[in-house]
C-alpha positions as CSV (number, residue, x, y, z in Angstrom):
1,X,5.5,22.4,-0.3
2,X,6.2,22.6,-4.1
3,X,4.2,25.1,-6.1
4,X,5.6,23.9,-9.4
5,X,3.0,23.3,-12.1
6,X,4.3,19.7,-12.3
7,X,3.6,19.1,-8.6
8,X,0.1,20.5,-9.0
9,X,-0.5,18.5,-12.2
10,X,0.7,15.3,-10.5
11,X,-1.9,15.9,-7.8
12,X,-4.7,16.9,-10.0
13,X,-4.5,14.8,-13.2
14,X,-4.9,11.3,-11.6
15,X,-8.0,12.5,-9.8
16,X,-9.4,14.1,-12.9
17,X,-8.7,11.1,-15.0
18,X,-10.3,8.8,-12.5
19,X,-13.4,11.0,-12.3
20,X,-13.6,10.9,-16.1
21,X,-12.8,7.2,-16.4
22,X,-9.9,7.8,-18.7
23,X,-6.2,7.2,-18.7
24,X,-4.0,10.0,-17.2
25,X,-2.3,10.6,-20.6
26,X,-5.6,11.8,-22.0
27,X,-5.9,14.7,-19.5
28,X,-3.8,17.2,-21.3
29,X,-3.2,20.9,-20.6
30,X,-5.3,22.0,-23.6
31,X,-8.3,20.0,-22.5
32,X,-11.3,22.3,-22.1
33,X,-12.9,22.1,-18.6
34,X,-16.3,22.8,-20.1
35,X,-16.1,19.7,-22.2
36,X,-15.3,17.3,-19.3
37,X,-18.9,16.5,-18.4
38,X,-18.2,17.2,-14.7
39,X,-20.5,19.4,-12.7
40,X,-18.9,22.5,-11.0
41,X,-19.4,20.7,-7.7
42,X,-17.5,17.6,-8.9
43,X,-14.7,19.7,-10.2
44,X,-14.5,21.7,-6.9
45,X,-14.4,18.4,-4.9
46,X,-11.3,17.4,-7.0
47,X,-9.8,20.8,-6.2
48,X,-10.4,20.3,-2.5
49,X,-8.7,17.0,-2.6
50,X,-5.6,18.6,-4.2
51,X,-5.7,21.3,-1.5
52,X,-5.5,18.6,1.1
53,X,-2.6,16.9,-0.8
54,X,-0.6,20.1,-1.0
55,X,-1.7,21.7,2.3
56,X,-2.9,24.9,0.8
57,X,-6.2,26.7,0.2
58,X,-6.9,27.9,-3.4
59,X,-8.6,31.2,-4.0
60,X,-11.8,30.4,-5.8
61,X,-11.8,33.7,-7.7
62,X,-8.5,32.7,-9.3
63,X,-9.7,29.2,-10.2
64,X,-13.0,30.5,-11.7
65,X,-11.2,32.0,-14.7
66,X,-9.6,28.7,-15.7
67,X,-10.9,27.3,-18.9
68,X,-8.5,24.4,-19.6
69,X,-6.6,21.9,-17.4
70,X,-3.5,23.9,-18.1
71,X,-4.9,27.2,-16.9
72,X,-6.4,25.5,-13.8
73,X,-3.0,24.0,-13.0
74,X,-1.3,27.4,-13.5
75,X,-3.8,29.1,-11.2
76,X,-3.4,26.4,-8.5
77,X,0.4,26.6,-8.8
78,X,0.3,30.3,-8.3
79,X,-1.7,29.9,-5.1
80,X,0.7,27.3,-3.8
81,X,3.6,29.7,-4.5
82,X,1.8,32.6,-2.8
83,X,1.0,30.5,0.3
84,X,4.7,29.4,0.5
85,X,5.9,33.0,0.3
86,X,3.5,34.2,3.1
């Protein structure tokens, strides 16, 4: 299991882009989550899909502080790393 931000981004961005109806290239690290137009439930469904892909459970309290795609990816990657170290 790879906890690199790139691996997490590769799992998250295509799903996020599909949910938004945009090209993957438009989902950048500085994109504000609050401006996406997704409900919190829709966003968490995407996160659960990435959990399934990577075989890890993310800590919701860590993800709650994410404000951009980049900070969400970083929080998710940290959880993957922590799970791999356990």
